[in-house]
C-alpha positions as a Markdown table, in Angstrom:
| # | Residue | x | y | z |
|---|---|---|---|---|
| 1 | Met | 2.6 | -4.9 | -3.4 |
| 2 | Leu | 3.7 | -6.4 | -0.1 |
| 3 | Ala | 0.6 | -8.6 | 0.1 |
| 4 | Ile | 1.4 | -9.9 | -3.4 |
| 5 | Arg | 4.9 | -10.6 | -2.4 |
| 6 | Asp | 3.7 | -12.5 | 0.7 |
| 7 | Phe | 1.3 | -14.5 | -1.4 |
| 8 | Gln | 3.9 | -15.4 | -4.0 |
| 9 | Gln | 6.4 | -16.4 | -1.3 |
| 10 | Arg | 3.7 | -18.5 | 0.6 |
| 11 | Tyr | 2.8 | -20.4 | -2.6 |
| 12 | Gly | 6.3 | -20.9 | -4.0 |
| 13 | Leu | 5.9 | -18.5 | -6.9 |
| 14 | Ser | 8.5 | -16.1 | -8.3 |
| 15 | Val | 8.5 | -13.2 | -5.9 |
| 16 | Asn | 8.3 | -10.0 | -7.9 |
| 17 | Gly | 5.4 | -8.1 | -6.3 |
| 18 | Arg | 3.3 | -8.1 | -9.5 |
| 19 | Ala | 0.0 | -9.8 | -10.1 |
| 20 | Asp | 1.5 | -11.6 | -13.0 |
| 21 | Gln | -0.1 | -14.6 | -14.8 |
| 22 | Pro | 1.2 | -17.3 | -12.5 |
| 23 | Thr | 0.1 | -15.3 | -9.4 |
| 24 | Gln | -3.3 | -14.8 | -10.9 |
| 25 | Glu | -3.7 | -18.4 | -11.8 |
| 26 | Lys | -2.7 | -19.6 | -8.3 |
| 27 | Gly | -5.2 | -17.1 | -6.8 |
| 28 | Ala | -7.9 | -18.4 | -9.1 |
| 29 | Ala | -7.2 | -22.0 | -8.2 |
| 30 | Ile | -7.4 | -21.2 | -4.5 |
| 31 | Val | -10.8 | -19.5 | -5.0 |
| 32 | Arg | -12.1 | -22.3 | -7.2 |
| 33 | Asn | -11.1 | -24.9 | -4.5 |
| 34 | Met | -12.7 | -22.8 | -1.8 |
| 35 | Arg | -15.9 | -22.4 | -3.7 |
| 36 | Phe | -16.0 | -26.2 | -4.3 |
| 37 | Ser | -15.5 | -26.8 | -0.6 |
| 38 | Leu | -18.1 | -24.2 | 0.4 |
| 39 | Ala | -20.7 | -25.8 | -1.9 |
| 40 | Lys | -19.9 | -29.2 | -0.5 |
| 41 | Val | -20.0 | -28.2 | 3.2 |
| 42 | Leu | -22.8 | -25.7 | 3.0 |
| 43 | Lys | -24.8 | -27.8 | 0.4 |
| 44 | Asn | -25.4 | -24.7 | -1.7 |
| 45 | Asn | -25.4 | -24.1 | -5.4 |
| 46 | Leu | -22.3 | -21.8 | -5.4 |
| 47 | Pro | -20.8 | -22.1 | -8.9 |
| 48 | Ile | -17.2 | -23.3 | -9.1 |
| 49 | Asp | -15.4 | -20.4 | -10.6 |
| 50 | Arg | -12.5 | -18.1 | -9.9 |
| 51 | Tyr | -14.4 | -15.1 | -8.6 |
| 52 | Tyr | -14.5 | -13.9 | -4.9 |
| 53 | Asp | -17.8 | -12.1 | -5.3 |
| 54 | Thr | -20.7 | -11.3 | -3.0 |
| 55 | Pro | -22.1 | -14.9 | -3.0 |
| 56 | Thr | -18.6 | -16.2 | -2.1 |
| 57 | Arg | -18.3 | -13.6 | 0.7 |
| 58 | Asn | -21.8 | -14.6 | 2.0 |
| 59 | Ala | -20.9 | -18.3 | 1.9 |
| 60 | Val | -17.7 | -17.6 | 3.8 |
| 61 | Arg | -19.7 | -15.7 | 6.4 |
| 62 | Asp | -22.2 | -18.6 | 6.7 |
| 63 | Phe | -19.3 | -21.0 | 7.2 |
| 64 | Gln | -17.6 | -18.8 | 9.8 |
| 65 | Ser | -20.9 | -18.5 | 11.7 |
| 66 | Arg | -21.5 | -22.3 | 11.6 |
| 67 | Ile | -18.1 | -23.1 | 13.1 |
| 68 | Gly | -17.9 | -20.3 | 15.6 |
| 69 | Leu | -15.4 | -17.9 | 14.0 |
| 70 | Ser | -15.6 | -14.2 | 13.8 |
| 71 | Val | -18.0 | -13.4 | 10.9 |
| 72 | Asn | -16.4 | -11.1 | 8.3 |
| 73 | Gly | -16.5 | -12.9 | 5.0 |
| 74 | Ile | -12.7 | -13.0 | 4.7 |
| 75 | Ala | -11.3 | -16.4 | 3.9 |
| 76 | Thr | -8.1 | -16.3 | 5.9 |
| 77 | Ile | -5.7 | -19.2 | 6.0 |
| 78 | Thr | -7.4 | -20.4 | 9.2 |
| 79 | Val | -10.9 | -20.3 | 7.6 |
| 80 | Arg | -9.6 | -22.1 | 4.4 |
| 81 | Lys | -7.9 | -24.8 | 6.5 |
| 82 | Arg | -11.1 | -25.4 | 8.5 |
| 83 | Leu | -13.2 | -25.4 | 5.3 |
| 84 | Asp | -10.8 | -27.9 | 3.7 |
| 85 | Glu | -11.0 | -30.2 | 6.8 |
| 86 | Glu | -14.8 | -30.1 | 6.7 |
| 87 | Ala | -15.0 | -30.8 | 3.0 |
| 88 | Arg | -12.6 | -33.8 | 3.4 |
| 89 | Arg | -14.9 | -35.2 | 6.0 |
| 90 | Arg | -17.8 | -35.1 | 3.6 |
| 91 | Arg | -16.1 | -36.9 | 0.7 |
């Protein structure tokens, strides 16, 4: 519940500690954006959808390895910022 509250606060959502529809939609948008950036940067065929599944985790690991971060498959804020920077360079 605390993680949900932190997420809601970070993204300017109503802070209620529940994974309500606006919270789920924001999370899905973040994952879609991340998958798009991973596909662009890694030049892979990762589908652009809202699921943080095994292929997503593996792509995050690949990206972490390429840029010299600890490899764990977790898309932290730091990982996502670096990924966004790399994707912007490739536009």
